[in-house]
C-alpha positions as CSV (number, residue, x, y, z in Angstrom):
1,M,-31.3,-18.7,8.0
2,A,-32.0,-15.0,8.1
3,S,-30.7,-14.8,11.7
4,K,-27.5,-16.6,10.8
5,D,-27.0,-14.0,8.0
6,R,-27.7,-11.2,10.3
7,I,-25.2,-12.5,12.9
8,L,-22.5,-12.9,10.2
9,R,-23.2,-9.3,9.0
10,Q,-23.0,-8.0,12.6
11,K,-19.7,-9.8,13.1
12,E,-18.3,-8.4,9.9
13,E,-19.5,-5.0,10.8
14,T,-17.9,-5.2,14.2
15,R,-14.6,-6.4,12.6
16,N,-14.7,-3.5,10.2
17,N,-15.5,-1.1,13.1
18,I,-12.4,-2.4,14.9
19,L,-10.2,-1.9,11.9
20,G,-11.7,1.5,11.2
21,A,-11.1,2.6,14.8
22,A,-7.6,1.4,14.7
23,Y,-6.9,3.4,11.5
24,D,-8.5,6.5,12.9
25,I,-6.4,6.2,16.1
26,V,-3.3,6.0,13.9
27,K,-4.3,9.0,11.9
28,D,-4.7,11.0,15.2
29,E,-1.8,9.6,17.2
30,G,0.5,7.7,14.8
31,W,1.3,3.9,14.8
32,N,2.9,4.0,18.2
33,G,-0.3,5.3,19.7
34,L,-2.3,2.3,18.7
35,S,-3.4,-0.2,21.4
36,M,-6.1,-2.7,21.9
37,R,-7.5,-0.7,24.8
38,K,-7.7,2.5,22.8
39,I,-9.5,0.6,20.0
40,A,-12.0,-0.7,22.5
41,D,-12.5,2.7,24.0
42,R,-13.0,4.3,20.6
43,I,-15.8,1.9,19.6
44,E,-17.2,1.6,23.1
45,Y,-16.5,-2.1,23.5
46,T,-14.5,-3.9,26.1
47,A,-11.0,-5.1,25.3
48,P,-12.0,-8.8,25.5
49,I,-14.5,-8.2,22.6
50,I,-11.6,-6.9,20.5
51,Y,-9.6,-10.1,21.3
52,E,-12.5,-12.2,20.0
53,Y,-11.9,-10.8,16.6
54,F,-8.1,-10.2,16.6
55,S,-5.7,-12.1,18.8
56,N,-3.4,-9.1,19.2
57,K,-2.3,-5.8,17.8
58,E,-0.1,-7.5,15.2
59,A,-3.2,-9.3,13.8
60,I,-4.9,-6.0,13.3
61,L,-1.8,-4.6,11.6
62,E,-1.6,-7.6,9.3
63,E,-5.3,-7.2,8.3
64,L,-4.8,-3.4,7.7
65,T,-1.7,-4.2,5.6
66,G,-3.6,-6.6,3.4
67,K,-6.4,-4.1,2.9
68,G,-3.8,-1.5,2.0
69,F,-2.3,-3.7,-0.7
70,I,-5.7,-4.6,-2.1
71,K,-6.5,-0.9,-2.3
72,L,-3.2,-0.1,-4.0
73,A,-3.7,-2.9,-6.5
74,K,-7.1,-1.6,-7.4
75,E,-5.8,1.9,-7.9
76,L,-2.9,0.7,-10.0
77,Q,-5.2,-1.4,-12.2
78,T,-7.4,1.7,-12.7
79,A,-4.4,3.7,-13.8
80,K,-3.2,1.0,-16.1
81,D,-6.6,0.6,-17.7
82,K,-6.6,4.3,-18.8
83,F,-3.8,3.7,-21.3
84,E,-3.1,1.3,-24.2
85,K,0.7,1.7,-24.6
86,P,2.6,-0.2,-21.8
87,E,5.0,2.8,-21.4
88,D,2.1,5.1,-20.6
89,Q,0.6,2.4,-18.4
90,L,3.8,2.1,-16.4
91,E,4.2,5.8,-16.0
92,A,0.6,6.2,-14.8
93,M,0.9,3.3,-12.4
94,W,4.0,4.7,-10.7
95,M,2.4,8.1,-10.5
96,T,-0.6,6.5,-8.9
97,Y,1.7,4.6,-6.5
98,W,3.3,8.0,-5.5
99,D,-0.2,9.5,-5.0
100,F,-1.3,6.5,-3.0
101,A,1.7,7.0,-0.6
102,F,0.7,10.6,0.2
103,T,-3.1,10.1,0.2
104,N,-2.8,7.1,2.5
105,T,0.4,7.9,4.3
106,E,-0.3,6.0,7.5
107,M,-1.2,2.9,5.4
108,Y,1.9,3.2,3.3
109,Q,4.0,3.5,6.4
110,L,2.5,0.2,7.7
111,M,2.8,-1.6,4.3
112,F,6.4,-0.7,3.7
113,G,7.8,0.0,7.2
114,V,8.5,3.7,6.9
115,Q,9.2,5.1,10.3
116,M,7.8,2.0,11.9
117,T,8.2,-1.8,12.0
118,C,5.9,-3.3,9.4
119,C,4.3,-6.7,9.8
120,A,6.7,-9.5,9.8
121,Q,4.6,-11.8,7.7
122,R,4.0,-11.3,4.0
123,C,0.4,-11.2,3.0
124,S,-0.9,-12.7,-0.2
125,A,-2.3,-9.3,-1.3
126,Q,1.2,-7.9,-1.4
127,E,1.8,-9.8,-4.6
128,A,-0.9,-8.0,-6.7
129,P,0.9,-4.7,-7.1
130,Y,4.1,-6.4,-7.9
131,K,2.5,-8.6,-10.6
132,L,0.8,-5.6,-12.2
133,F,4.1,-3.8,-12.5
134,T,6.1,-6.7,-13.7
135,G,3.5,-7.6,-16.2
136,V,3.7,-4.2,-17.8
137,I,7.5,-4.2,-17.6
138,A,7.6,-7.6,-19.4
139,E,5.3,-6.2,-22.1
140,I,7.6,-3.2,-22.7
141,M,10.7,-5.5,-22.8
142,K,9.0,-8.4,-24.8
143,D,11.2,-7.8,-27.9
144,S,14.4,-8.6,-25.9
145,N,12.8,-11.7,-24.3
146,P,13.9,-10.9,-20.8
147,S,14.1,-13.5,-18.0
148,E,12.0,-13.2,-14.9
149,D,15.1,-12.1,-13.0
150,I,15.7,-9.2,-15.4
151,I,12.1,-8.1,-15.1
152,K,12.3,-8.4,-11.3
153,Q,15.5,-6.3,-11.4
154,K,13.8,-3.6,-13.5
155,Y,10.9,-3.6,-11.1
156,F,13.2,-3.1,-8.1
157,T,15.1,-0.3,-9.9
158,F,11.8,1.6,-10.2
159,F,10.7,0.6,-6.6
160,S,14.0,1.6,-5.1
161,V,14.0,5.1,-6.6
162,I,10.3,5.8,-6.0
163,H,10.0,4.3,-2.6
164,G,13.2,6.2,-1.6
165,L,11.7,9.5,-2.7
166,I,8.5,8.7,-0.9
167,A,10.3,7.8,2.3
168,I,12.3,11.0,2.2
169,N,9.2,13.0,1.7
170,I,7.3,11.3,4.6
171,I,10.2,11.7,7.0
172,N,11.2,15.2,6.0
173,K,8.0,17.0,4.9
174,S,8.9,20.2,3.0
175,D,7.3,22.1,0.2
176,I,10.7,22.6,-1.4
177,L,11.5,18.9,-1.3
178,E,8.0,18.1,-2.7
179,T,8.6,20.2,-5.7
180,I,12.1,18.9,-6.3
181,N,11.1,15.3,-5.8
182,A,8.1,15.6,-8.1
183,Q,10.6,16.5,-10.9
184,I,13.0,13.8,-9.8
185,L,10.2,11.3,-9.8
186,K,9.1,12.2,-13.3
187,D,12.7,12.2,-14.6
188,A,13.4,8.8,-12.9
189,I,10.2,7.2,-14.4
190,T,11.0,8.5,-17.9
191,G,14.6,7.5,-17.7
192,I,14.0,4.0,-16.5
193,I,11.3,3.4,-19.0
194,K,13.7,4.5,-21.8
195,S,16.3,2.1,-20.5
196,I,14.0,-0.9,-20.7
197,Q,12.5,-0.2,-24.2
């Protein structure tokens, strides 16, 4: 039994090494620089070994996308848990979302297709951040008994503004834009929260 456990651990370690190497290559060269051959070279394996774990580059991108959404959901939950009032929770969560985008820029690009094509398939982990946000929005709006469609609309209002600002900042990096967008972000979050109370 111990040898089976060891083999499983080694397989999981190799899988994680492949994903880590892929992400490191992306940080160095961008998403267009990623290839199965480069991953193999980075971890000193042959390309066929990589294909034993992932059928193609798209499979690696899907796995990384899922990991990105899991990480984002954990960070959003942590931000939410710091506050009791749903309005404060929502503000903290969107600020965390913003920070995530710039702390994990390459991951964010993959997750949301900023300056690249994101994975065609939706992953189940993608739902967790959405559910966290819509849960808090529903709590803020509970007195007006909103439908799911209204809650979804409010979520996409937030998402459109904040994701748009993030995309602008990723594409056109500038200290001036960063300062202006930080204020726009704060104003937008505050304004939208007031509109749903």
